[in-house]
C-alpha positions as CSV (number, residue, x, y, z in Angstrom):
1,M,2.4,34.7,-11.7
2,T,1.8,31.6,-13.8
3,A,1.6,28.1,-12.5
4,P,4.7,25.9,-13.0
5,S,4.6,23.5,-15.9
6,R,4.6,19.7,-15.4
7,T,8.2,19.6,-16.5
8,E,9.2,22.2,-13.9
9,L,7.3,20.3,-11.2
10,A,8.8,17.0,-12.2
11,S,12.4,18.4,-12.3
12,T,12.3,19.2,-8.6
13,W,13.9,16.2,-6.9
14,P,13.2,15.3,-4.2
15,P,9.8,17.0,-4.3
16,T,9.0,19.4,-1.5
17,A,5.6,20.0,0.1
18,A,5.3,23.2,-1.9
19,V,5.9,21.4,-5.2
20,A,3.5,18.6,-4.3
21,K,0.8,21.2,-3.4
22,A,1.5,23.1,-6.7
23,A,1.0,19.8,-8.5
24,G,-2.4,19.5,-6.9
25,H,-1.6,16.9,-4.2
26,E,-3.0,17.2,-0.7
27,Q,-1.0,16.3,2.4
28,M,-1.3,12.6,3.5
29,S,0.6,9.8,5.2
30,P,2.5,7.2,3.2
31,L,-0.1,4.6,4.2
32,Q,-2.9,6.9,2.9
33,A,-1.0,7.3,-0.4
34,I,-0.6,3.5,-0.7
35,R,-4.3,3.0,0.0
36,R,-5.2,5.5,-2.7
37,K,-2.9,3.7,-5.2
38,C,-4.6,0.5,-4.3
39,L,-8.0,2.1,-4.9
40,D,-6.7,3.3,-8.3
41,C,-5.5,-0.1,-9.2
42,C,-8.8,-1.7,-8.2
43,C,-11.0,0.8,-10.1
44,N,-12.1,2.5,-6.9
45,Q,-13.7,-0.7,-5.5
46,P,-12.7,-1.0,-1.8
47,S,-14.0,-4.6,-1.7
48,E,-11.4,-5.5,-4.4
49,I,-8.6,-4.2,-2.2
50,R,-9.5,-6.8,0.4
51,A,-9.7,-9.5,-2.2
52,C,-6.5,-8.5,-4.0
53,E,-4.4,-11.5,-5.0
54,S,-1.5,-9.5,-6.4
55,V,0.8,-10.8,-3.6
56,N,3.9,-9.9,-5.6
57,C,3.0,-6.2,-5.5
58,P,5.3,-4.3,-3.1
59,L,2.2,-2.4,-1.8
60,W,0.2,-5.6,-1.1
61,P,1.1,-5.9,2.6
62,F,0.1,-2.3,3.2
63,R,-3.2,-2.3,1.3
64,A,-5.4,-2.1,4.5
65,S,-3.7,1.1,5.5
66,V,-1.9,-0.8,8.3
67,H,1.8,-1.2,8.6
68,P,2.4,-5.0,9.1
69,Y,6.0,-4.7,10.1
70,T,5.7,-2.6,13.2
71,S,7.4,-3.9,16.3
72,A,4.1,-4.6,18.1
73,R,2.8,-6.7,15.1
74,M,6.1,-8.5,14.7
75,K,6.1,-9.5,18.4
76,N,2.7,-11.3,17.9
77,G,4.3,-14.6,17.0
78,S,1.0,-16.6,17.1
79,Q,-0.1,-15.1,13.7
80,E,3.2,-15.8,12.1
81,Q,3.2,-19.4,13.3
82,D,-0.3,-20.0,11.8
83,F,1.1,-19.3,8.4
84,E,4.5,-20.9,8.8
85,E,3.3,-24.1,10.3
86,G,-0.2,-24.6,8.9
87,G,0.0,-22.8,5.6
88,A,1.0,-25.8,3.5
89,D,-1.3,-28.1,5.3
90,N,-4.3,-25.8,4.9
91,D,-3.6,-25.5,1.2
92,E,-3.5,-29.3,0.8
93,R,-6.7,-29.7,2.7
94,A,-8.5,-27.1,0.6
95,A,-7.4,-28.8,-2.6
96,A,-8.7,-32.2,-1.4
């Protein structure tokens, strides 16, 4: 039995676990996959992920392998207020 070609693997939509395994991927969570993509983007330098300034990237909020929009995190309003109320003031103070 021959291995499926890249074209055959890519034509399976949505991909199944068997197709992903045949393509050489290991099982991982979506957050692990995001972290791996961030490592790829930052040339495998974990310190660069923390320092990432690509805030327009859709993966940016998830780069620490933590989901920022869970209900428990959303209920912690003190962190949100720090950025909403003091964000502009802090930027102005830093520029002075």
